[in-house]
N, C-alpha and C positions, 0 to 999 in steps of 0.2 A: 485431533477433535477440533484443532483451531479453525479449521476450515468448515466445520459443520453447517454452521448457519450459513453460508452458502447454497447448500446442496437444497434448501426448502424457502428463500429468499424468493425464488420466481413464486412459490404457492400463495406469499401474500398477496399476488396480480389475481385478483378475482375472474378475470376472465380465462386466464391462464387455469387455473386451478380448477372450471368445469372443463373447460377442453382438456385435462388430465386427468378429472374425474372419469368424462364418459370414455377414454382412450381405455384407462384402463379398465371397463368391465368390459370393452368389446373384445380388450386384448385378451380378458379370462374366456370368452367366447370362439377369440380364434384361435387359442391353444389346445381348444375340446377338438375346433373343427380339423387342425394342422395333425392333430395327433388319431384322432379320425379318420382322415381323408383315406392313407389307403387300405384301412379295414372295408371301407365302406367299396373300394373298388373289388375288395377279395370277395366279400359279399353277394356281389353282381357277377360272381365267377371270374375274374379277372384275374392276371399275375402282375409279373416284374414289365412286362411290356406294358402290359396296360397300365398298368400307373403310369411308368413313362410318359404313354398318349396323354394321359390325366393331366399332366403337367405341360405339356406341350401347348395344350387345347387353352389352359391357364396363362402360357406365355407368347400364344400368335397375336390376341388381340393388343396385348401391349406393343409388341413389336408393329402392328399392323397404325394403332392409333398415337401411342405417345409422341411422335414425334410434332403434332394435331393438337393433341390435348393440352399439353405446355402454355398454347396460346391463349387459349379458352381460359386456362385456368387463373391467367397472368389479366385475361380481360373480368371474369365474373366474379360478384363477392365471393370470396373463399370458404366462409362459413356457411355460406350458401350450397357451395361444391359437397362439403361433405356429411351436410344432413341429409340431400338426397341420397347420395350415393350408399350412406348408412340403412336411407330405409328400402332401398332397392336391394344390397344385400341380405337386410332380414326376411324380405319376403321370399328369395331366390331358398335360403335354407329352410325357411319354412315349407317350401313345397316339396325339396328333400323328403324332411321328414315324413309327408302325408304321403308321398310315395313308398317310403321303406313300410308305414303302418299300415297300407294297402296291397303292400306285396307287390307292387307294380312298378320300382326300380330297375332302371337296366342301365348296362353302362352306356348309351347313349344322354341318358338324363345327366349323368354324372360330369359327362364332357361338357355340354349345355350350362352346367351349374359354372365348373371351371371354367369357361370362356367367358361366362358373363362375370363372374369374380374379377377374371385378368383386366377386363374392358371398364371394371369399375375403378380397382387400382391406375387406369391411366389419369385417372383423375383424383382418385383422393390423397396418392401418395403425394404428389407435389403439391396440394392444398395444403397439405398437411405442413409439409415443411415451409412454404410460402407462409401460411400463419403465426406459424411461430414466431418471426424479426415481428409482425406486425404488435404482438402484445406486449411482448417484455425485451427489456433493453440486452445490447449489446454485451455487455458486462455478465449479463444471466443466461448466454445462450448454452453455455456447457451444463450452468444447472439444471437447464429446464429441457433440454436434450436426455442429460444423465435421469431425471426424472422419470422421462417416457419410456427411458430405459427401463429403471426399474421396477417399473409398474407393468413393463411388458415383461420382464424376465421371474417376478413374484409370478405371474399367472402361469407363464411357462414351467414353472416349479410346483405348481396344485393343479392347473387344470390337465394333466397330462394323467397324472394320476389320477385324479376324480375321472375324468375322459376313460380313462381305460377301466375301473372300480364299476362306471357307467352301462359303458358296452358289454360289458361282463356279466351283470347282476341282471339289468333289464334290458337293453340294446340299442342299438344305434340311432332310431328314432328319438332318444333322449336326449343324448346330445346334440344333436341337429336345433330341436325344439330349444334348446336353453341359448344356443345361438343364436337364432331368429330373436330371441327375449334381448340379449346383449345387445345388438345391433339398435334396437328402436330406441334403447336405454342408450343409448351414445347419442343416436340424433338428440335424443329428449335434452341431453347437459348440453350440449353445443347447442342446441338453439337458442339457450341465456347466456352465449358468448355476446362480449361486444366487442368492436376495434376501435382502442382506446388512444393508441400510438399516432394514428390514423385517419382521416374517414374510408371506407370502404368504396363507397359511391362515386369518392374525388379520384379513386385510386385505378378503378377500372373504367373510366368514363372516358379519358381522353382516349383508351385504350378503342375502343370503339369506332372512334372517326378513320382509325391506320387501316391500311390493308392486313391482311393475312400474309401475305409476302414480306411485307417487311418488317411485320411483327416477330414472325419465326427468324429473317435473317438479323432482328437483334438480339436476339438469342444466341446465333451461330454465334457471332461476331465477341459475345462474353467472354465465349469459350476460347476461341482464337487467343485474343487477348491477353490471356491465360495459362501459362503451356502447360504450368503444371497442371490447371484442369483435365486440360484436351490428356496431356499423358494418363493421367490418371483413370478418365472413363476409356480411355484403349487398354490399359493393362487390366482394368477391373473386369472390363470383356471377358476378356483369353482367364483371370484367375477365375472366375463364377464360375467357366465349364466343371472345376474339380471340386467348388466348393458348394454349391447347389447341387450337384451331383450326389455330392455324398450326403448331405442331409433330407434329401428331399426320396433318392432315388434307394442309395443303398444302407442308410443307417435304415429302416424299416424292415427292410427285406432283410438285413442281417438278424435283427429283433427278431423277427417273425422263422429263420432259417435255424438259429444259432439257440435262442433260448426260448419265452415261452409267452413271445409274439405282443399282441397290445400291452401287457400288461408291463412286460418290459422295455420295450420302444417307450412306450412313458415314462419309466426309469431314468433311462438315456437323456430323454428331454430335459426330465426333471434334473438331472446331474450339469447336461450343458446351462439351464436357467440359473442354477448356483452361482455356477463362475461365472455369466454375466451379469448378476446383481452382485457377488462384488466388485466387477471393474466398475459398473456404473456408481456403485456408492463410494469408489476410490478417486473415480477421476471425478465427479459430481461435487468433490470438495474446492476442486481446483477453477481459478478464473479465467488463466491461461494456460494453453501446453504450449511448450517448446517443440523445435525442431518436430513438426508433427509430418510433414512428410517422412522422415526417415521412420519413425514410427509406427508411420500409417503401415509399412509394408513389414517391419520387423514383425510386429503383432500378426499381418498376414503369414509370414514365412511359419513361424511358430503355431499356426492352426494345422498350418501341410504336413510339420514334421509329426503333429499329434496323431493325426490319421492316417499317418505311414506308422506310427508306433501302434495302432489300434489295429493295423491289417496283419500284425503278428499274433493275435488273436490273445492276449494277456488275459487275464482271473479277473472277473466282473469287478470288482474294486478298482483295481486298474484302471479298467473302461473306463468305469464311472469317471473315474480323477482324470484322465486322459480329456473324457468329454467336457468337464470341467473347465479344464483350461482353454479348451476349443471354443469355449463357451466366451469365456474371458477375452479371449485373443478377438472372437468377430468381433463382439462388442465395442472392445476399444478402441478398432480402428473405423466402426461405424461413428461413435462419436466424434470422434474424433475429425471423419470424414464430413459429417452434418454440420459440425459447428465454423470449423473453415468455411465452409459455402455460402453457410448463411453472414456470416462474417464478412466476407472480398467480396461477393457477388452485389450488385443492387438489388435491393428490394422488387422493385418491378419486373425484371427477368429469372426473377429467380422460381417460378413455377419451369419455363422453359429450360433456366438452365439444367433442373431436376427432371426434367423431360428425359432430354439428351442423355443425363446421368442413368437415367431408368433404361433407356435403350439400350445403350452402350452395355450395360450389365447384362441385358436377356436378348440382345441380338443371338447369341448363339448356343441360346440353350437347351433350343428345338434338339438341335445338334447332338448336344453333350448328354439329353437325359438317353437321345435313341442311341448312341451309344454305347453309353452306360447300361441301360438296359439289356443290350447286346452282350456286352460286359460279363455282363450277370449269371445268364443262361448260356452263356459260351466257356467262359474262361473262371466263371464262381465270383460269389464273392467279396472274401478275402481279397482277389488277384485284383479285383476293382477298385474296392478301398487301396489299394496301393497306389494304380495308377492313379486316383485322384488325388490322395499325398503328394507323387512325385508332380505332377503340374502345378496344385496351388505353391510347391517351395522355391520351383523352377520360372513360375511369373513373378513370383514375390522377387526372387533376385534382378531380375530384369527389372521392374521397377525404381529398387535400388541403384541401379544403375544409371540414372537419369538425372540430368546435375539440378534440375529446373525442381525436381521432387526435392532432391535431397536440400533444397535453398528453403524451401517452404518451412519457415518456422516463426 
């Protein structure tokens, strides 16, 4: 308990408290959105292949625009980027809700929604990661990232259950209506955030005088100068084939075909969120983490082992436990990674570095989604899950063989 104050110190900063509050509300809506998206596809007469295609439409705009968006995130005021993104996302999901109500929804609308959400993410996620070091001290970065993870995981625990119950009792439209409100409330909270560590205009104004290509090269050079960063981006791209395919494609289909559909899927996500919440609470008590490179890949490998065990079709309660361990492991390596990057990469290139990292993580996902959609159709859900687990474990071991990664301390 001695470290508990470290977890809440960041909330003494009014700007971070506002950012965290707005994102906590948004996380709740996103939890409902993520839970109901597969069943929105099913509602429009889609299946596993269409679900894979839906997520491909989410990924493609990011692959196309990520390497460019990071430059502009480092040029523009990040607070303004977050507000505009939230307003656009709120309007988009509200439009889906209206299409459901009027019984006009088709798969094309879902593809357009996910493509738009993917495009917005190319600006939103680098801006979020970049704004945190501007409003909290370096010794508070682990606490700040852990708090964001905690609020996200609490939402993941509550949101899927609430979303499943709402869909079962009322319909999909209510879930997307709530989602729209949460995005708009998030924008309202963030509008009151002030950048106290540095002046936003001062940070971004000099960048306007340089060329796009020079700014792009500065971001690329920041990665080249840090061997551990480049290696982890490459390895993360490979591991994400298994991790994202399990999370996005395999798990909802597994819940639909082997259990009770949306409600069971909600419990699966809630179990992962409980594990993630426990992880964030523990790590958030720490000011620094030793052997970060090794821990990063150990936790990644542990998640792969649990996916493999899930493919053995354990009883329901054991499945929930394994999913909780997966949630713990994924959250651990995300917090370790985010805090390391925010601490060791210069603030003025953080948006570009984040964009490169996101691009690396997403570049192979369309192939992965297509492959695992096909695996499910032809080999079955359980076999697809086993393949995903093997990929995660093998790639994690590859990461541990990298000397630069092991030396990251």
